[in-house]
C-alpha positions, 0 to 999 in steps of 0.5 A: 930543536935548533935544526928543525925543518923551518931552520933546515930550509933557511940553512939551505937558502944559504947554501944555495946562495954561492951555488947561484953565484957560480952558475950566474957568472958562467959564460954558458947561457944554460948555466945562467938559466939554471942559476935563475931557478936556483935563486927562485927556489932559494927565495921560496924557502924564505916564504915557506920557512917562516910559514912552516915555523908559525904554523907548527909553532916552531919559531925560535930565537935561532930562526929569527937570527938565521932567517934575515941573515940568510936573506942577506947573504942571498942578496949579497951574492946576487948583487956581487954577481951583477957587479962581476957582469958589469951591470951594477956599479961596485960602490953601490954593492959595497955601501949596501953590503956594508950597511947590512953587516952594520945592521946585522951586528947591531941586531945580533948584540941587541938580541943578546941584551934582550933589546928588540928594535922593531922593523919599520914599515919603510925597512919592510919597503926597502926590501920589497924594492930591493928584491923587485929590483933584483928580480928585474935585473936578474931576469933581464941579464939572463934573458939577454943571453938566452938564444932561444928567445924571439929576436924581437925581444932583443931590442926590448931587453937592451932598452930595459937594461939601459945603463942610465936606467939601471944606475937610476934604479940602484941609486934608489935602492942604494938611497933607501938601504942607507937611509933605513940603516941610518934610521935603525942605528938611530933607534938603537941609541936608546939601547946603548943608553939602557945598557950603559945604565945597567952596567953602572948599576951592576958595578955601582 
């Protein structure tokens, strides 16, 4: 069954992504605060869908495809939202999203040809670092416009959101993202060679 509970939770993550975006770019501080809650709920579905799928034995090929796609959609909306409010440079967001589109397309093509490219440890670290930086930026940018926080926190938040610091963090994220993307493409070179051999045999 395609739409079991784990896949439904994954689909919910995709639905929540644009909702988070609209709330996050709102000028209303309350809406921004709600956006963080929406983002956290969406992120939690990423943990629960995998746990439920493994414990209930409902892991499916559709779920394996949909889960990372949902993660990338949620990340993309968060990055674009941070660009809209002028926290993250647009060119970095374009590079990161372009890398994800290429890698996802390759993964879909590989799976359709029964080839599996293992996720490297560096790629896993990339995801961790990317999520950590996103949470850092989302929490601080929302805290910066939250009126009920103690006034003494304002200079701390401003320091942590210093444009140079943010640029440095995002440079690291972008560099790791690009490197792992190139690594994935390089690892896929064998797949294309094997597919070519199979096609020649089929037509030979």
